[in-house]
C-alpha positions as a Markdown table, in Angstrom:
| # | Residue | x | y | z |
|---|---|---|---|---|
| 1 | Met | 20.5 | 96.5 | 115.4 |
| 2 | Val | 23.7 | 94.6 | 116.3 |
| 3 | Asp | 23.3 | 91.1 | 115.1 |
| 4 | Asp | 25.2 | 88.6 | 112.8 |
| 5 | Glu | 24.4 | 90.7 | 109.7 |
| 6 | Phe | 25.8 | 93.8 | 111.3 |
| 7 | Tyr | 29.2 | 92.2 | 111.9 |
| 8 | Leu | 29.3 | 90.5 | 108.5 |
| 9 | Lys | 28.5 | 93.8 | 106.8 |
| 10 | Leu | 31.6 | 95.2 | 108.3 |
| 11 | Ala | 33.6 | 92.3 | 106.9 |
| 12 | Leu | 32.0 | 92.9 | 103.5 |
| 13 | Lys | 32.9 | 96.6 | 103.6 |
| 14 | Glu | 36.5 | 95.8 | 104.4 |
| 15 | Ala | 36.8 | 93.1 | 101.7 |
| 16 | Trp | 35.4 | 95.4 | 98.9 |
| 17 | Lys | 38.3 | 97.8 | 99.5 |
| 18 | Tyr | 40.5 | 95.0 | 97.9 |
| 19 | Gln | 38.1 | 93.8 | 95.2 |
| 20 | Cys | 40.1 | 92.5 | 92.3 |
| 21 | Leu | 43.4 | 93.4 | 94.0 |
| 22 | Thr | 43.6 | 89.8 | 95.4 |
| 23 | Tyr | 43.7 | 88.2 | 92.0 |
| 24 | Pro | 43.9 | 85.2 | 91.5 |
| 25 | Asn | 42.5 | 84.8 | 95.1 |
| 26 | Pro | 39.0 | 85.9 | 96.2 |
| 27 | Ala | 38.3 | 89.1 | 98.1 |
| 28 | Val | 37.5 | 88.1 | 101.6 |
| 29 | Gly | 36.7 | 90.0 | 104.8 |
| 30 | Ala | 36.7 | 88.9 | 108.5 |
| 31 | Val | 35.7 | 90.3 | 111.9 |
| 32 | Val | 36.6 | 89.0 | 115.3 |
| 33 | Val | 34.4 | 89.8 | 118.4 |
| 34 | Asp | 34.6 | 88.9 | 122.0 |
| 35 | Lys | 31.9 | 87.2 | 124.2 |
| 36 | Asn | 30.2 | 90.6 | 124.7 |
| 37 | Gly | 30.1 | 91.5 | 121.1 |
| 38 | Gln | 32.9 | 94.0 | 121.3 |
| 39 | Ile | 34.8 | 94.3 | 118.0 |
| 40 | Leu | 38.4 | 93.2 | 118.3 |
| 41 | Ser | 39.4 | 93.5 | 114.7 |
| 42 | Ile | 38.1 | 94.0 | 111.1 |
| 43 | Ser | 40.4 | 92.9 | 108.3 |
| 44 | Ala | 40.6 | 91.4 | 104.8 |
| 45 | His | 42.8 | 89.5 | 102.4 |
| 46 | Lys | 44.8 | 92.1 | 100.6 |
| 47 | Lys | 47.1 | 90.4 | 98.1 |
| 48 | Gln | 48.0 | 87.0 | 96.9 |
| 49 | Gly | 50.7 | 85.4 | 99.1 |
| 50 | Glu | 49.9 | 87.6 | 102.0 |
| 51 | Pro | 47.8 | 86.5 | 105.0 |
| 52 | His | 44.2 | 85.5 | 104.4 |
| 53 | Ala | 41.4 | 87.6 | 106.0 |
| 54 | Glu | 41.0 | 85.3 | 108.9 |
| 55 | Leu | 44.7 | 85.3 | 109.8 |
| 56 | Asn | 44.9 | 89.1 | 109.5 |
| 57 | Ala | 41.8 | 89.4 | 111.7 |
| 58 | Val | 43.1 | 87.0 | 114.4 |
| 59 | Lys | 46.5 | 88.7 | 114.4 |
| 60 | Glu | 44.9 | 92.2 | 114.8 |
| 61 | Ala | 42.6 | 90.9 | 117.5 |
| 62 | Tyr | 45.5 | 89.4 | 119.4 |
| 63 | Leu | 47.4 | 92.7 | 119.2 |
| 64 | Phe | 44.3 | 94.5 | 120.4 |
| 65 | Leu | 44.3 | 92.3 | 123.5 |
| 66 | Arg | 48.0 | 92.0 | 124.0 |
| 67 | Asp | 50.9 | 94.3 | 123.3 |
| 68 | Asp | 53.2 | 91.8 | 121.4 |
| 69 | Lys | 56.0 | 93.4 | 119.5 |
| 70 | Thr | 57.2 | 90.1 | 118.1 |
| 71 | Leu | 53.8 | 89.3 | 116.5 |
| 72 | Lys | 53.4 | 92.9 | 115.3 |
| 73 | Asn | 56.6 | 92.6 | 113.3 |
| 74 | Leu | 55.8 | 89.3 | 111.6 |
| 75 | Lys | 54.6 | 89.5 | 108.0 |
| 76 | Asn | 55.0 | 86.0 | 106.7 |
| 77 | Pro | 51.7 | 84.0 | 106.9 |
| 78 | Ser | 53.3 | 80.8 | 108.1 |
| 79 | Gln | 55.2 | 82.6 | 110.8 |
| 80 | Ile | 52.1 | 84.5 | 112.0 |
| 81 | His | 50.1 | 81.2 | 111.9 |
| 82 | Asn | 52.6 | 79.3 | 113.9 |
| 83 | Tyr | 53.2 | 82.1 | 116.4 |
| 84 | Leu | 49.5 | 82.4 | 117.2 |
| 85 | Leu | 49.2 | 78.6 | 117.6 |
| 86 | Lys | 52.0 | 78.6 | 120.2 |
| 87 | Asn | 51.1 | 81.8 | 122.0 |
| 88 | His | 47.3 | 82.3 | 121.9 |
| 89 | Asn | 46.9 | 81.5 | 125.6 |
| 90 | Asn | 43.2 | 80.7 | 125.1 |
| 91 | Leu | 42.4 | 84.3 | 124.3 |
| 92 | Phe | 39.8 | 83.4 | 121.8 |
| 93 | Lys | 37.9 | 80.7 | 123.7 |
| 94 | Gln | 34.7 | 82.7 | 123.8 |
| 95 | Cys | 35.2 | 84.7 | 120.7 |
| 96 | Lys | 33.3 | 84.6 | 117.4 |
| 97 | Ile | 34.7 | 85.1 | 113.9 |
| 98 | Tyr | 32.7 | 86.4 | 111.0 |
| 99 | Val | 34.0 | 85.5 | 107.5 |
| 100 | Thr | 32.5 | 86.4 | 104.1 |
| 101 | Leu | 33.8 | 83.0 | 102.7 |
| 102 | Glu | 34.2 | 79.6 | 104.4 |
| 103 | Pro | 37.8 | 79.4 | 105.7 |
| 104 | Cys | 40.2 | 77.4 | 103.6 |
| 105 | Asn | 41.1 | 73.9 | 104.7 |
| 106 | His | 44.3 | 73.2 | 102.7 |
| 107 | Phe | 47.9 | 74.2 | 102.6 |
| 108 | Gly | 48.5 | 76.6 | 99.7 |
| 109 | Ser | 50.6 | 79.7 | 99.7 |
| 110 | Thr | 49.4 | 80.1 | 103.3 |
| 111 | Pro | 48.5 | 77.6 | 106.0 |
| 112 | Pro | 44.8 | 76.6 | 106.4 |
| 113 | Cys | 42.7 | 79.2 | 108.2 |
| 114 | Ser | 40.3 | 76.4 | 109.4 |
| 115 | Val | 43.2 | 74.8 | 111.4 |
| 116 | Leu | 44.0 | 78.1 | 113.1 |
| 117 | Ile | 40.4 | 78.9 | 114.0 |
| 118 | Ser | 39.7 | 75.4 | 115.4 |
| 119 | Ser | 43.0 | 75.3 | 117.3 |
| 120 | Leu | 42.4 | 78.6 | 118.9 |
| 121 | Gly | 39.0 | 77.4 | 120.1 |
| 122 | Phe | 36.6 | 80.0 | 118.8 |
| 123 | Ser | 33.1 | 79.4 | 120.1 |
| 124 | Glu | 31.4 | 80.1 | 116.7 |
| 125 | Val | 32.2 | 80.8 | 113.1 |
| 126 | Ile | 29.6 | 82.8 | 111.0 |
| 127 | Ile | 30.0 | 82.4 | 107.3 |
| 128 | Gly | 28.5 | 84.2 | 104.3 |
| 129 | Ser | 29.5 | 82.1 | 101.2 |
| 130 | Thr | 30.5 | 78.5 | 101.3 |
| 131 | Glu | 33.8 | 77.5 | 99.6 |
| 132 | Val | 33.5 | 76.9 | 95.8 |
| 133 | Asn | 37.0 | 75.7 | 95.3 |
| 134 | Asn | 37.1 | 72.0 | 95.8 |
| 135 | Glu | 40.8 | 72.1 | 96.8 |
| 136 | Ala | 40.0 | 74.5 | 99.7 |
| 137 | Lys | 36.7 | 73.0 | 101.0 |
| 138 | Gly | 36.3 | 71.3 | 104.4 |
| 139 | Gly | 36.5 | 74.2 | 106.8 |
| 140 | Ile | 32.9 | 73.8 | 108.0 |
| 141 | Gln | 33.3 | 70.1 | 108.5 |
| 142 | Arg | 36.5 | 70.7 | 110.6 |
| 143 | Phe | 34.8 | 73.2 | 112.8 |
| 144 | Lys | 31.9 | 70.8 | 113.5 |
| 145 | Glu | 34.5 | 68.0 | 114.3 |
| 146 | His | 36.0 | 70.4 | 116.9 |
| 147 | Asn | 32.6 | 71.2 | 118.4 |
| 148 | Ile | 32.7 | 74.8 | 117.1 |
| 149 | Gln | 29.3 | 76.2 | 116.3 |
| 150 | Val | 28.9 | 77.1 | 112.6 |
| 151 | Lys | 26.3 | 79.4 | 111.0 |
| 152 | Thr | 26.2 | 79.6 | 107.2 |
| 153 | Gly | 24.3 | 81.7 | 104.6 |
| 154 | Val | 24.4 | 85.0 | 106.5 |
| 155 | Leu | 24.1 | 87.7 | 103.9 |
| 156 | Lys | 24.7 | 85.0 | 101.3 |
| 157 | Asp | 23.7 | 87.0 | 98.3 |
| 158 | Glu | 26.0 | 89.9 | 99.2 |
| 159 | Cys | 28.9 | 87.6 | 99.9 |
| 160 | Asp | 28.3 | 85.7 | 96.7 |
| 161 | Thr | 28.4 | 89.0 | 94.8 |
| 162 | Leu | 31.7 | 89.8 | 96.4 |
| 163 | Leu | 33.0 | 86.4 | 95.3 |
| 164 | Tyr | 31.7 | 86.7 | 91.7 |
| 165 | Pro | 35.0 | 87.9 | 90.0 |
| 166 | Phe | 36.9 | 85.0 | 91.6 |
| 167 | Lys | 34.3 | 82.5 | 90.3 |
| 168 | Lys | 34.5 | 83.9 | 86.8 |
| 169 | Trp | 38.3 | 84.0 | 86.5 |
| 170 | Lys | 38.6 | 80.5 | 88.0 |
| 171 | Lys | 36.2 | 79.2 | 85.4 |
| 172 | Glu | 37.1 | 81.2 | 82.3 |
| 173 | Arg | 37.6 | 85.0 | 82.5 |
| 174 | Phe | 36.4 | 88.1 | 84.3 |
| 175 | Val | 36.1 | 91.3 | 82.3 |
| 176 | Phe | 35.4 | 94.7 | 83.8 |
| 177 | Phe | 35.1 | 98.2 | 82.2 |
| 178 | Lys | 36.8 | 101.1 | 83.9 |
| 179 | Ile | 35.8 | 104.7 | 83.2 |
| 180 | Ala | 36.2 | 108.1 | 84.9 |
| 181 | Thr | 33.8 | 111.0 | 84.6 |
| 182 | Asn | 32.7 | 114.1 | 86.5 |
| 183 | Leu | 29.3 | 114.7 | 87.9 |
| 184 | Asn | 27.7 | 115.6 | 84.6 |
| 185 | Gly | 29.1 | 112.5 | 82.9 |
| 186 | Ser | 31.9 | 114.3 | 81.0 |
| 187 | Tyr | 35.0 | 112.3 | 80.4 |
| 188 | Asp | 37.3 | 114.7 | 78.5 |
| 189 | Gly | 39.3 | 117.7 | 79.5 |
| 190 | Gly | 42.4 | 116.1 | 81.0 |
| 191 | Ile | 42.8 | 114.5 | 84.4 |
| 192 | Ile | 39.5 | 113.8 | 86.0 |
| 193 | Ser | 40.1 | 111.5 | 89.0 |
| 194 | Cys | 42.0 | 112.3 | 92.2 |
| 195 | Glu | 45.4 | 110.9 | 92.9 |
| 196 | Thr | 44.0 | 108.2 | 95.1 |
| 197 | Ser | 41.7 | 107.0 | 92.4 |
| 198 | Arg | 44.5 | 107.0 | 89.9 |
| 199 | Lys | 46.7 | 105.0 | 92.2 |
| 200 | Phe | 43.9 | 102.5 | 92.7 |
| 201 | Val | 43.6 | 102.1 | 88.9 |
| 202 | His | 47.3 | 101.5 | 88.6 |
| 203 | Thr | 47.0 | 98.9 | 91.3 |
| 204 | Leu | 44.3 | 97.2 | 89.2 |
| 205 | Arg | 46.5 | 97.4 | 86.2 |
| 206 | Asp | 49.2 | 95.7 | 88.2 |
| 207 | Lys | 46.9 | 92.7 | 88.7 |
| 208 | Ile | 45.1 | 92.3 | 85.4 |
| 209 | Asp | 46.4 | 90.1 | 82.5 |
| 210 | Leu | 45.2 | 92.3 | 79.7 |
| 211 | Leu | 44.1 | 95.9 | 79.1 |
| 212 | Val | 41.8 | 96.7 | 76.2 |
| 213 | Ile | 41.7 | 100.2 | 74.7 |
| 214 | Gly | 40.4 | 101.8 | 71.6 |
| 215 | Gly | 42.6 | 102.9 | 68.8 |
| 216 | Asn | 41.4 | 106.5 | 68.7 |
| 217 | Thr | 42.2 | 106.9 | 72.4 |
| 218 | Val | 45.7 | 105.6 | 71.8 |
| 219 | Arg | 46.3 | 108.1 | 69.0 |
| 220 | Val | 44.9 | 111.1 | 70.8 |
| 221 | Asp | 46.1 | 110.5 | 74.4 |
| 222 | Arg | 49.4 | 108.6 | 73.6 |
| 223 | Pro | 49.3 | 106.7 | 76.9 |
| 224 | Val | 51.7 | 104.5 | 78.7 |
| 225 | Leu | 49.1 | 102.2 | 80.3 |
| 226 | Asp | 51.4 | 100.9 | 83.0 |
| 227 | Ser | 51.4 | 100.9 | 86.8 |
| 228 | Arg | 54.1 | 103.4 | 87.4 |
| 229 | Met | 52.3 | 105.2 | 90.3 |
| 230 | Ile | 52.7 | 102.0 | 92.4 |
| 231 | Asn | 55.9 | 100.7 | 90.7 |
| 232 | Gly | 53.8 | 97.7 | 89.5 |
| 233 | Lys | 53.9 | 95.6 | 86.3 |
| 234 | Ala | 52.5 | 96.7 | 83.0 |
| 235 | Pro | 49.8 | 94.4 | 81.6 |
| 236 | Asp | 49.6 | 93.2 | 78.0 |
| 237 | Val | 47.5 | 95.6 | 75.8 |
| 238 | Leu | 44.9 | 95.0 | 73.1 |
| 239 | Ile | 44.3 | 98.0 | 70.9 |
| 240 | Tyr | 40.9 | 97.5 | 69.4 |
| 241 | Ser | 41.1 | 99.2 | 66.0 |
| 242 | Lys | 40.1 | 98.8 | 62.3 |
| 243 | Glu | 43.2 | 100.7 | 61.4 |
| 244 | Lys | 46.5 | 98.9 | 62.3 |
| 245 | Asn | 49.0 | 101.6 | 61.6 |
| 246 | Phe | 50.1 | 103.4 | 64.8 |
| 247 | Asp | 53.0 | 105.8 | 65.6 |
| 248 | Lys | 55.3 | 103.4 | 67.5 |
| 249 | Thr | 56.8 | 106.3 | 69.5 |
| 250 | Ile | 53.6 | 106.2 | 71.5 |
| 251 | Pro | 54.8 | 105.3 | 75.0 |
| 252 | Leu | 52.7 | 102.1 | 75.4 |
| 253 | Phe | 54.8 | 100.4 | 72.7 |
| 254 | Asp | 58.0 | 101.0 | 74.5 |
| 255 | Val | 57.2 | 99.1 | 77.7 |
| 256 | Lys | 59.4 | 96.0 | 78.3 |
| 257 | Asn | 58.0 | 92.5 | 78.9 |
| 258 | Arg | 54.6 | 93.4 | 77.4 |
| 259 | Asn | 52.7 | 92.0 | 74.4 |
| 260 | Val | 50.8 | 94.6 | 72.4 |
| 261 | Tyr | 48.1 | 93.4 | 70.0 |
| 262 | Ile | 46.3 | 95.5 | 67.4 |
| 263 | Ser | 43.1 | 93.9 | 66.1 |
| 264 | Asn | 39.6 | 94.7 | 64.7 |
| 265 | Asn | 38.1 | 92.0 | 66.9 |
| 266 | Leu | 38.2 | 91.0 | 70.6 |
| 267 | Asp | 39.1 | 87.3 | 70.2 |
| 268 | Ile | 42.5 | 87.6 | 72.0 |
| 269 | Ile | 40.6 | 88.2 | 75.2 |
| 270 | Lys | 39.8 | 84.4 | 75.3 |
| 271 | Lys | 43.5 | 83.7 | 76.1 |
| 272 | Tyr | 43.4 | 85.8 | 79.3 |
| 273 | Asn | 41.6 | 85.4 | 82.7 |
| 274 | Phe | 41.5 | 88.9 | 84.1 |
| 275 | Ile | 40.8 | 91.8 | 81.7 |
| 276 | Met | 40.2 | 95.5 | 82.2 |
| 277 | Ile | 38.7 | 97.7 | 79.4 |
| 278 | Glu | 39.3 | 101.4 | 79.3 |
| 279 | Gly | 37.4 | 103.7 | 77.0 |
| 280 | Thr | 34.2 | 105.8 | 76.5 |
| 281 | Asn | 31.1 | 105.6 | 74.3 |
| 282 | Ser | 32.4 | 103.5 | 71.3 |
| 283 | Met | 34.2 | 101.0 | 73.6 |
| 284 | Leu | 31.2 | 100.8 | 75.9 |
| 285 | Gln | 29.1 | 99.8 | 72.9 |
| 286 | Ala | 31.6 | 97.5 | 71.3 |
| 287 | Thr | 32.2 | 95.5 | 74.5 |
| 288 | Lys | 28.8 | 95.4 | 76.1 |
| 289 | Asp | 28.3 | 91.7 | 75.4 |
| 290 | Ile | 31.5 | 90.6 | 77.1 |
| 291 | Val | 31.7 | 92.9 | 80.1 |
| 292 | Asp | 30.8 | 91.4 | 83.5 |
| 293 | Trp | 31.1 | 94.5 | 85.7 |
| 294 | Tyr | 31.7 | 98.3 | 85.4 |
| 295 | Ala | 33.9 | 100.4 | 87.6 |
| 296 | Phe | 32.9 | 104.1 | 87.5 |
| 297 | Phe | 35.1 | 106.7 | 89.1 |
| 298 | Ile | 33.0 | 109.9 | 89.5 |
| 299 | Ala | 34.8 | 113.1 | 90.4 |
| 300 | Pro | 32.8 | 115.7 | 92.4 |
| 301 | Phe | 32.9 | 118.6 | 90.0 |
| 302 | Leu | 30.9 | 119.9 | 87.0 |
| 303 | Lys | 32.5 | 120.7 | 83.7 |
| 304 | Pro | 31.2 | 120.7 | 80.2 |
| 305 | Gly | 32.6 | 118.3 | 77.6 |
| 306 | Lys | 32.0 | 115.1 | 75.8 |
| 307 | Asn | 29.4 | 113.0 | 77.8 |
| 308 | Leu | 28.5 | 109.3 | 78.0 |
| 309 | Asn | 25.4 | 108.6 | 75.8 |
| 310 | Thr | 25.3 | 104.8 | 75.8 |
| 311 | Asn | 21.9 | 103.2 | 76.6 |
| 312 | Thr | 22.7 | 100.6 | 79.2 |
| 313 | Ser | 20.7 | 99.6 | 82.4 |
| 314 | Leu | 23.0 | 98.9 | 85.3 |
| 315 | Lys | 22.7 | 97.5 | 88.8 |
| 316 | Leu | 24.7 | 99.0 | 91.7 |
| 317 | Leu | 26.7 | 96.3 | 93.5 |
| 318 | Trp | 28.8 | 98.4 | 95.8 |
| 319 | Gln | 29.9 | 101.9 | 96.3 |
| 320 | Asp | 33.1 | 103.3 | 98.0 |
| 321 | Thr | 35.0 | 106.5 | 98.1 |
| 322 | Lys | 38.6 | 107.3 | 97.0 |
| 323 | Asp | 39.2 | 110.6 | 98.8 |
| 324 | Asn | 36.6 | 112.9 | 97.2 |
| 325 | Asp | 35.8 | 110.6 | 94.3 |
| 326 | Leu | 33.0 | 108.1 | 94.3 |
| 327 | Leu | 33.7 | 104.5 | 93.1 |
| 328 | Leu | 30.8 | 102.5 | 91.8 |
| 329 | Trp | 30.9 | 98.8 | 91.0 |
| 330 | Leu | 28.0 | 97.9 | 88.7 |
| 331 | Ser | 26.7 | 95.0 | 86.6 |
| 332 | Lys | 24.3 | 94.8 | 83.8 |
| 333 | Ile | 20.7 | 94.2 | 84.8 |
């Protein structure tokens, strides 16, 4: 059935592709449809400093309706925003926009999306979650003042789940545990995940503030723990270990502009906002009380080896694919 939930589910699906990659901003998706319900664009916020989901969606919708090489080549959010304000030609007068989060109403690193939407004269805005950031609130009120219909709370629970990491790192910290296995739960035997999955993990490393890993893993694998596959930054590292003596020729110690901590407790985590933990059984057990979410990368093959044996009940939040791998986002029940 094609209804408001149908379109908002498309926005959610697009936003989840960039979950945690938008740090410190929230993951947000948007869909623009015409008066007949035809989809003109599906887009999302992809990275801090880049266009918000609404701006991306409106730009793509405009390009779907008009071949505009000038707009196509614009990347700067302010330039795109201003160009659309000057050249929209009332293309969106009878259009609707679906957004997983109430459009922002303030000037930050990008212009306010609420101003763009109200100025272009959309007939209706359908919203999942209302804005939780006091600085950015006011979009709904602006739409009402411009006689634009507003519907809120569509797929609210699903949109609030999408927003959860943002709420956590704004308030204190968000911690997630990343692990890769094959279909029978084995995590050893060399490289498990496909290249696309590994690049995604490196993109996550580029965003996090701190990476936590067990001492035994460091000694055996001798990792770098950087973001070289995407030419990104290397996060600070906490090696969780009772034994503090390590071979300092292990590559992770030789990365510039990085702090490396070695500790038998996890207290250092309290100084950071966005933390990823990598490990297996012992780390799963040691960190179970501080982890918010789990990211499981499951490769489609069977191979004997060391298996996960931790007793933890999890709830599936979202699933996606990275080429042939399955990515599961989960939380504790």
